[in-house]
All heavy atoms as an XYZ file, in Angstrom:
694
protein
N      52.043     85.487     96.608
C      52.234     84.658     95.443
C      52.516     85.520     94.210
O      53.346     85.161     93.397
C      50.987     83.780     95.262
C      51.131     82.790     94.194
S      51.964     81.341     94.878
C      51.637     80.174     93.680
N      51.838     86.634     94.088
C      52.060     87.519     92.938
C      53.471     88.106     92.949
O      54.097     88.214     91.920
C      51.050     88.663     92.945
S      49.468     88.206     92.212
N      53.948     88.496     94.122
C      55.297     89.065     94.214
C      56.356     88.066     93.782
O      57.311     88.419     93.124
C      55.576     89.526     95.638
C      54.826     90.762     96.103
C      55.127     91.032     97.575
C      55.199     91.968     95.278
N      56.184     86.831     94.129
C      57.136     85.801     93.741
C      57.162     85.612     92.226
O      58.222     85.504     91.605
C      56.795     84.464     94.434
C      57.742     83.324     94.195
C      59.139     83.699     94.649
C      57.273     82.071     94.890
N      56.028     85.638     91.587
C      55.942     85.481     90.150
C      56.592     86.684     89.432
O      57.320     86.509     88.467
C      54.488     85.323     89.709
N      56.346     87.870     89.920
C      56.929     89.062     89.307
C      58.431     89.079     89.507
O      59.186     89.377     88.570
C      56.273     90.346     89.897
C      57.005     91.587     89.430
C      54.816     90.400     89.510
N      58.893     88.754     90.693
C      60.319     88.728     90.971
C      61.027     87.687     90.133
O      62.117     87.929     89.592
N      60.466     86.516     89.973
C      61.052     85.453     89.153
C      61.117     85.876     87.687
O      62.091     85.601     86.985
N      60.111     86.548     87.203
C      60.085     87.019     85.804
C      61.158     88.057     85.598
O      61.835     88.078     84.560
C      58.707     87.562     85.462
N      61.357     88.936     86.563
C      62.385     89.977     86.439
C      63.773     89.341     86.396
O      64.633     89.763     85.616
C      62.283     90.968     87.601
N      64.018     88.349     87.208
C      65.317     87.667     87.202
C      65.549     86.971     85.865
O      66.644     86.978     85.343
C      65.392     86.665     88.341
C      65.559     87.236     89.741
C      65.482     86.131     90.788
C      66.845     88.005     89.858
N      64.530     86.351     85.325
C      64.679     85.646     84.047
C      64.991     86.616     82.924
O      65.847     86.333     82.072
C      63.392     84.867     83.737
N      64.376     87.782     82.895
C      64.624     88.785     81.859
C      66.058     89.313     81.992
O      66.772     89.464     81.019
C      63.605     89.927     81.957
C      64.012     91.093     81.052
C      62.233     89.415     81.606
N      66.504     89.579     83.199
C      67.848     90.101     83.421
C      68.905     89.082     82.991
O      69.909     89.429     82.393
C      68.030     90.463     84.885
C      69.370     91.105     85.174
C      69.543     91.461     86.629
O      68.538     91.521     87.367
O      70.678     91.687     87.030
N      68.707     87.839     83.261
C      69.678     86.798     82.920
C      69.809     86.640     81.418
O      70.874     86.340     80.912
C      69.287     85.479     83.556
N      68.755     86.853     80.684
C      68.777     86.684     79.227
C      69.348     87.910     78.542
O      69.985     87.803     77.517
C      67.371     86.380     78.717
C      67.304     86.360     77.218
C      66.868     85.056     79.303
N      69.161     89.095     79.106
C      69.501     90.331     78.406
C      71.004     90.577     78.234
O      71.413     91.068     77.199
C      68.852     91.527     79.113
O      69.414     91.661     80.401
N      71.836     90.250     79.216
C      73.253     90.586     79.112
C      74.103     89.385     79.540
O      73.963     88.923     80.682
C      73.580     91.786     79.989
N      74.959     88.914     78.655
C      75.845     87.806     79.093
C      76.866     88.328     80.116
O      77.405     89.402     79.969
C      76.531     87.377     77.791
C      76.432     88.562     76.898
C      75.192     89.310     77.276
N      77.094     87.550     81.131
C      77.996     87.912     82.208
C      79.256     87.058     82.087
O      79.169     85.854     81.859
C      77.340     87.697     83.573
C      78.287     88.009     84.702
C      76.075     88.535     83.689
N      80.430     87.696     82.243
C      81.691     86.952     82.201
C      81.866     86.238     83.534
O      81.800     86.847     84.585
C      82.851     87.884     81.945
C      84.173     87.171     81.933
C      84.597     86.496     80.799
C      84.994     87.146     83.048
C      85.809     85.844     80.771
C      86.194     86.510     83.051
C      86.601     85.838     81.908
N      82.071     84.927     83.473
C      82.323     84.136     84.669
C      83.722     83.566     84.512
O      83.994     82.813     83.575
C      81.289     83.011     84.829
C      81.622     82.166     86.044
C      79.893     83.584     84.939
N      84.625     83.921     85.421
C      85.996     83.455     85.355
C      86.056     81.936     85.488
O      85.341     81.351     86.287
C      86.825     84.097     86.450
N      86.892     81.308     84.668
C      87.085     79.876     84.753
C      86.271     79.088     83.771
O      86.533     77.911     83.549
N      85.276     79.703     83.145
C      84.450     78.942     82.189
C      85.159     78.835     80.846
O      84.835     77.922     80.071
C      83.071     79.598     82.006
O      83.248     80.954     81.590
C      82.283     79.545     83.295
N      86.050     79.732     80.528
C      86.843     79.660     79.285
C      88.290     80.036     79.635
O      88.758     81.124     79.317
C      86.266     80.614     78.247
N      89.033     79.126     80.294
C      90.363     79.492     80.771
C      91.394     79.782     79.681
O      92.422     80.363     79.948
C      90.789     78.276     81.605
C      89.940     77.172     81.122
C      88.674     77.782     80.628
N      91.083     79.415     78.448
C      92.013     79.681     77.348
C      91.812     81.055     76.733
O      92.519     81.440     75.825
C      91.865     78.615     76.267
C      90.462     78.588     75.691
O      89.492     78.803     76.439
O      90.329     78.336     74.486
N      90.847     81.846     77.231
C      90.544     83.156     76.646
C      90.546     84.242     77.700
O      90.164     84.013     78.841
C      89.161     83.135     75.980
C      89.219     82.423     74.642
C      87.848     82.306     74.046
N      87.512     80.865     74.234
C      86.338     80.420     74.576
N      85.344     81.230     74.761
N      86.154     79.144     74.743
N      90.999     85.458     77.303
C      90.938     86.647     78.160
C      89.738     87.464     77.779
O      89.284     87.453     76.653
C      92.168     87.518     77.945
C      93.425     87.026     78.564
C      94.595     87.913     78.178
N      94.520     89.275     78.645
C      94.988     89.695     79.805
N      95.544     88.828     80.622
N      94.926     90.942     80.161
N      89.240     88.247     78.754
C      88.197     89.219     78.426
C      88.790     90.246     77.488
O      89.962     90.597     77.589
C      87.704     89.904     79.680
C      86.875     89.043     80.548
C      86.261     89.774     81.730
N      86.603     91.172     81.859
C      86.773     91.788     83.007
N      86.625     91.141     84.137
N      87.078     93.073     83.066
N      87.990     90.774     76.611
C      88.467     91.749     75.631
C      88.754     93.118     76.234
O      89.545     93.885     75.704
C      87.445     91.896     74.522
N      88.130     93.443     77.369
C      88.281     94.786     77.942
C      89.372     94.898     78.998
O      89.516     95.938     79.609
C      86.947     95.224     78.568
C      86.486     94.318     79.698
O      86.785     93.108     79.642
O      85.842     94.819     80.615
N      90.182     93.875     79.206
C      91.248     93.973     80.211
C      92.560     94.396     79.541
O      92.815     94.063     78.395
C      91.463     92.641     80.970
C      90.222     92.296     81.779
C      91.829     91.525     80.062
N      93.388     95.183     80.240
C      94.656     95.628     79.628
C      95.648     94.481     79.500
O      95.597     93.517     80.270
C      95.165     96.678     80.622
C      94.502     96.360     81.898
C      93.180     95.722     81.576
N      96.501     94.581     78.510
C      97.547     93.585     78.298
C      98.903     94.245     78.411
O      99.090     95.365     77.951
C      97.401     92.930     76.922
C      96.285     91.932     76.871
S      96.109     91.068     75.304
C      97.724     90.599     74.874
N      99.848     93.532     79.023
C     101.222     94.041     79.116
C     101.922     93.682     77.824
O     102.033     92.519     77.462
C     101.940     93.412     80.318
C     101.238     93.823     81.618
C     103.399     93.823     80.349
C     101.757     93.121     82.843
N     102.393     94.686     77.120
C     103.060     94.466     75.838
C     104.574     94.332     76.009
O     105.208     93.574     75.306
C     102.764     95.635     74.884
C     101.283     95.900     74.694
C     100.800     95.317     73.418
C      99.405     95.836     73.139
N      98.419     94.867     73.027
N     105.130     95.109     76.957
C     106.558     95.095     77.192
C     106.775     94.927     78.695
O     106.184     95.645     79.496
C     107.227     96.410     76.717
C     108.692     96.434     77.033
C     106.986     96.616     75.231
N     107.631     93.994     79.059
C     107.902     93.755     80.465
C     108.758     94.887     81.027
O     109.683     95.359     80.366
C     108.635     92.432     80.649
N     108.442     95.351     82.236
C     109.283     96.395     82.839
C     110.665     95.830     83.150
O     110.805     94.642     83.377
C     108.532     96.753     84.125
C     107.682     95.577     84.421
C     107.363     94.939     83.115
N     111.670     96.672     83.137
C     113.031     96.158     83.418
C     113.136     95.625     84.849
O     112.559     96.201     85.766
C     113.934     97.384     83.207
C     113.032     98.553     83.331
C     111.677     98.108     82.904
N     113.851     94.536     84.992
C     114.022     93.923     86.290
C     115.110     94.646     87.065
O     116.169     94.905     86.554
C     114.422     92.455     86.119
C     114.718     91.692     87.401
C     113.439     91.484     88.201
C     115.378     90.364     87.083
N     114.817     94.976     88.310
C     115.815     95.597     89.188
C     116.636     94.458     89.784
O     116.277     93.909     90.847
C     115.105     96.411     90.261
C     116.081     97.144     91.172
O     117.312     97.009     90.960
O     115.600     97.868     92.064
N     117.718     94.082     89.115
C     118.518     92.926     89.532
C     119.150     93.129     90.911
O     119.240     92.172     91.694
C     119.619     92.612     88.498
C     119.479     91.260     87.922
C     120.562     90.930     86.946
O     121.701     90.723     87.386
O     120.269     90.889     85.739
N     119.530     94.330     91.219
C     120.156     94.611     92.521
C     119.156     94.335     93.653
O     119.505     93.745     94.662
C     120.631     96.062     92.588
C     121.371     96.394     93.849
C     121.902     97.817     93.850
O     121.589     98.597     92.945
N     122.675     98.161     94.833
N     117.914     94.733     93.452
C     116.880     94.475     94.469
C     116.520     93.004     94.527
O     116.317     92.439     95.595
C     115.640     95.301     94.160
C     114.572     95.155     95.207
C     113.441     96.103     94.978
N     112.426     95.912     95.986
C     111.375     96.646     96.125
N     111.165     97.638     95.292
N     110.502     96.406     97.059
N     116.457     92.336     93.379
C     116.098     90.924     93.325
C     117.157     90.048     93.973
O     116.854     89.031     94.549
C     115.880     90.496     91.884
N     118.422     90.452     93.894
C     119.514     89.642     94.429
C     119.968     90.125     95.810
O     120.917     89.597     96.365
C     120.692     89.663     93.455
C     120.403     88.988     92.121
C     121.556     89.217     91.155
C     120.130     87.526     92.304
N     119.242     91.113     96.370
C     119.593     91.628     97.697
C     119.510     90.528     98.734
O     118.528     89.792     98.824
C     118.630     92.754     98.072
C     118.921     93.374     99.384
N     118.347     92.924    100.551
C     119.728     94.393     99.737
C     118.777     93.651    101.553
N     119.619     94.564    101.092
N     120.574     90.329     99.487
C     120.600     89.329    100.540
C     121.001     87.943    100.091
O     121.043     87.012    100.903
N     121.307     87.766     98.808
C     121.768     86.461     98.300
C     123.275     86.524     98.201
O     123.836     87.455     97.639
C     121.134     86.162     96.908
C     121.626     84.826     96.399
C     119.623     86.193     96.971
N     123.930     85.536     98.751
C     125.401     85.502     98.749
C     125.932     85.188     97.362
O     125.347     84.416     96.610
C     125.930     84.470     99.729
C     125.630     84.839    101.177
O     125.496     86.038    101.450
O     125.539     83.917    102.003
N     127.082     85.811     97.051
C     127.774     85.487     95.791
C     128.641     84.266     96.009
O     129.119     84.058     97.134
C     128.615     86.673     95.351
C     127.762     87.807     94.857
C     128.619     88.887     94.191
O     129.781     88.712     93.887
N     128.007     90.030     93.990
N     128.887     83.447     95.052
C     128.399     83.510     93.677
C     126.900     83.212     93.637
O     126.423     82.324     94.345
C     129.200     82.454     92.952
C     129.566     81.470     93.986
C     129.701     82.238     95.267
N     126.183     83.993     92.823
C     124.746     83.807     92.736
C     124.436     82.448     92.084
O     125.112     82.057     91.139
C     124.120     84.910     91.865
C     124.317     86.294     92.454
C     124.875     87.317     91.708
C     123.926     86.569     93.761
C     125.057     88.573     92.253
C     124.103     87.819     94.304
C     124.651     88.825     93.551
O     124.835     90.072     94.078
N     123.433     81.745     92.591
C     123.070     80.469     91.994
C     122.613     80.665     90.538
O     121.831     81.567     90.242
C     121.900     79.982     92.864
C     122.007     80.755     94.124
C     122.655     82.042     93.776
N     123.113     79.825     89.644
C     122.802     79.958     88.208
C     121.294     79.805     87.974
O     120.731     80.486     87.117
C     123.570     78.912     87.406
N     120.642     78.943     88.723
C     119.217     78.746     88.555
C     118.438     80.017     88.900
O     117.471     80.381     88.226
C     118.738     77.572     89.411
C     117.286     77.165     89.248
C     117.032     76.740     87.805
C     116.936     76.037     90.200
N     118.839     80.721     89.953
C     118.181     81.961     90.327
C     118.368     83.024     89.254
O     117.426     83.707     88.869
C     118.711     82.458     91.675
C     118.149     83.799     92.170
C     116.643     83.714     92.362
C     118.838     84.232     93.430
N     119.580     83.167     88.743
C     119.824     84.155     87.684
C     119.026     83.826     86.437
O     118.460     84.714     85.792
C     121.328     84.195     87.352
C     122.226     84.756     88.439
C     123.693     84.595     88.057
C     121.894     86.191     88.737
N     118.946     82.556     86.076
C     118.169     82.128     84.908
C     116.682     82.438     85.101
O     116.024     82.936     84.192
C     118.377     80.646     84.671
O     117.544     80.185     83.663
N     116.165     82.143     86.292
C     114.762     82.389     86.558
C     114.455     83.877     86.511
O     113.442     84.293     85.933
C     114.415     81.832     87.946
C     112.937     81.852     88.275
S     112.298     83.035     89.465
C     113.571     83.625     90.444
N     115.313     84.699     87.063
C     115.091     86.146     87.048
C     115.146     86.697     85.619
O     114.390     87.598     85.264
C     116.110     86.869     87.943
C     115.927     86.663     89.433
C     117.085     87.288     90.185
C     114.611     87.247     89.904
N     116.039     86.179     84.800
C     116.160     86.609     83.427
C     114.928     86.265     82.596
O     114.487     87.019     81.742
C     117.397     85.960     82.798
C     118.290     86.858     82.057
C     119.459     86.207     81.363
N     119.836     84.882     81.873
C     120.780     84.658     82.784
N     121.415     85.647     83.329
N     121.076     83.426     83.171
N     114.348     85.107     82.880
C     113.184     84.640     82.126
C     111.854     85.043     82.742
O     110.807     84.625     82.262
C     113.221     83.114     82.010
C     114.426     82.621     81.252
O     114.975     83.395     80.432
O     114.837     81.457     81.451
N     111.887     85.850     83.779
C     110.696     86.196     84.535
C     109.673     86.992     83.713
O     108.497     86.787     83.848
C     111.095     87.014     85.783
C     109.980     87.319     86.704
C     109.357     86.098     87.334
O     110.028     85.142     87.601
N     108.072     86.133     87.547
N     110.118     87.907     82.895
C     109.190     88.715     82.115
C     108.363     89.616     83.017
O     108.845     90.140     84.009
N     107.087     89.768     82.690
C     106.218     90.674     83.445
C     105.453     89.950     84.550
O     104.586     90.533     85.181
C     105.216     91.327     82.471
N     105.737     88.693     84.775
C     105.049     87.964     85.832
C     105.513     88.436     87.201
O     106.652     88.815     87.390
C     105.325     86.443     85.710
C     104.682     85.827     84.539
C     105.221     85.674     83.299
C     103.357     85.337     84.460
N     104.336     85.083     82.475
C     103.159     84.866     83.146
C     102.315     85.222     85.359
C     101.977     84.296     82.743
C     101.122     84.661     84.944
C     100.964     84.213     83.645
N     104.607     88.368     88.172
C     104.945     88.725     89.553
C     105.906     87.704     90.121
O     105.782     86.498     89.905
C     103.686     88.769     90.411
C     103.984     88.876     91.891
C     104.340     90.086     92.458
C     103.989     87.743     92.692
C     104.660     90.178     93.799
C     104.288     87.829     94.045
C     104.628     89.049     94.578
O     104.953     89.133     95.909
N     106.888     88.148     90.852
C     107.802     87.259     91.556
C     108.045     87.795     92.959
O     108.290     88.985     93.140
C     109.144     87.074     90.820
O     109.982     86.222     91.601
C     109.843     88.389     90.553
N     107.974     86.949     93.975
C     108.243     87.425     95.321
C     109.733     87.708     95.570
O     110.067     88.334     96.578
C     107.751     86.264     96.200
C     107.853     85.060     95.328
C     107.582     85.548     93.945
N     110.598     87.307     94.672
C     112.040     87.517     94.871
C     112.447     88.984     94.763
O     113.505     89.365     95.204
C     112.843     86.684     93.867
C     112.687     85.214     94.098
C     111.915     84.463     93.245
C     113.293     84.593     95.161
C     111.755     83.114     93.445
C     113.148     83.227     95.379
C     112.363     82.496     94.538
N     111.610     89.799     94.134
C     111.944     91.207     93.969
C     111.274     92.090     95.013
O     111.425     93.307     94.993
C     111.561     91.708     92.574
O     110.147     91.541     92.412
C     112.297     90.953     91.488
N     110.490     91.492     95.921
C     109.750     92.257     96.913
C     110.244     91.911     98.313
O     110.545     90.764     98.600
C     108.257     91.912     96.838
C     107.670     92.083     95.470
C     107.723     93.497     94.968
O     107.509     94.423     95.742
N     108.005     93.687     93.701
N     110.288     92.892     99.217
C     110.612     92.571    100.595
C     109.492     91.723    101.195
O     108.302     91.972    100.920
C     110.700     93.919    101.289
C     110.372     94.927    100.315
C     110.111     94.303     98.988
N     109.835     90.749    101.988
C     108.846     89.878    102.584
C     108.497     90.303    104.005
O     108.363     91.473    104.304
N     108.408     89.327    104.888
C     108.060     89.585    106.279
C     109.235     90.206    107.027
O     110.350     90.155    106.592
C     107.636     88.286    106.934
C     106.381     87.704    106.324
S     105.944     86.079    106.971
C     105.605     86.453    108.656
N     108.895     90.810    108.143
C     109.915     91.436    108.990
C     110.553     90.387    109.898
O     110.216     89.225    109.847
C     109.293     92.545    109.829
O     108.222     92.017    110.576
C     108.760     93.676    108.937
N     111.506     90.837    110.753
C     112.202     89.922    111.678
C     111.202     89.119    112.490
O     110.167     89.640    112.829
C     113.103     90.712    112.616
C     114.447     91.035    111.972
O     114.835     90.321    111.044
O     115.083     91.997    112.407
N     111.481     87.923    112.790
C     112.683     87.128    112.594
C     112.703     86.393    111.236
O     113.559     85.556    111.011
C     112.640     86.126    113.735
C     111.185     85.882    113.932
C     110.514     87.201    113.649
N     111.772     86.686    110.360
C     111.667     85.958    109.085
C     112.357     86.666    107.933
O     112.342     86.169    106.810
C     110.185     85.757    108.724
C     109.413     85.125    109.850
C     108.569     85.900    110.658
C     109.538     83.775    110.123
C     107.894     85.324    111.712
C     108.851     83.187    111.166
C     108.027     83.972    111.950
O     107.346     83.407    112.986
N     112.995     87.777    108.168
C     113.637     88.579    107.135
C     115.027     87.997    106.830
O     116.051     88.577    107.184
C     113.723     90.035    107.599
C     114.195     90.972    106.525
O     114.179     90.576    105.347
O     114.599     92.092    106.879
N     115.074     86.861    106.149
C     116.355     86.185    105.935
C     117.229     86.895    104.912
O     118.437     86.644    104.857
C     116.133     84.708    105.517
C     115.349     84.625    104.211
C     115.437     83.942    106.625
C     115.235     83.231    103.658
N     116.651     87.801    104.119
C     117.444     88.520    103.123
C     117.719     89.965    103.525
O     118.208     90.755    102.741
C     116.748     88.466    101.748
C     116.770     87.034    101.226
C     116.030     86.876     99.933
N     116.524     87.751     98.894
C     115.858     88.017     97.779
N     114.674     87.486     97.582
N     116.356     88.818     96.888
N     117.401     90.326    104.743
C     117.697     91.665    105.341
C     117.095     92.823    104.564
O     117.718     93.885    104.470
C     119.209     91.832    105.478
O     119.778     90.795    106.228
N     115.934     92.677    104.010
C     115.289     93.789    103.320
C     114.829     94.874    104.294
O     114.764     96.048    103.928
C     114.084     93.292    102.530
C     114.417     92.703    101.211
N     114.778     93.450    100.120
C     114.469     91.413    100.801
C     115.031     92.680     99.101
N     114.855     91.425     99.487
N     114.465     94.492    105.518
C     113.898     95.475    106.463
C     114.910     95.980    107.469
O     114.584     96.867    108.244
C     112.706     94.836    107.203
C     111.590     94.463    106.283
N     110.725     95.390    105.738
C     111.204     93.250    105.789
C     109.856     94.778    104.976
N     110.111     93.488    104.991
N     116.100     95.467    107.489
C     117.114     95.919    108.451
C     117.818     97.156    107.920
O     118.059     97.256    106.735
C     118.113     94.803    108.717
C     117.474     93.647    109.426
C     118.479     92.611    109.846
N     117.760     91.411    110.197
C     118.048     90.224    109.711
N     119.041     90.041    108.908
N     117.324     89.166    110.061
N     118.172     98.047    108.838
C     118.857     99.278    108.436
C     120.356     99.038    108.336
O     120.952     98.441    109.116
C     118.577    100.394    109.432
C     117.118    100.757    109.482
C     116.594    101.302    108.167
O     117.331    101.797    107.333
N     115.295    101.177    107.958
């Protein structure tokens, strides 16, 4: 019984002493200690359009232009054969 009381008191003190960041409780705010991307890296258009037939779809070009620093699967090689429809993995 004594161990339970001591353990419970220790947990209560720890919870009060330091606020813990819980993701999702304030979705409109970022933590202050995380890095921020100030300038988007240049898009490798040749890699992003690899395996797409010309004329390139206007919607794809527009999306790639407006992509910014967000991750996009269009610039990365995906799965290997038989799912490699854009031939990223073929020699």
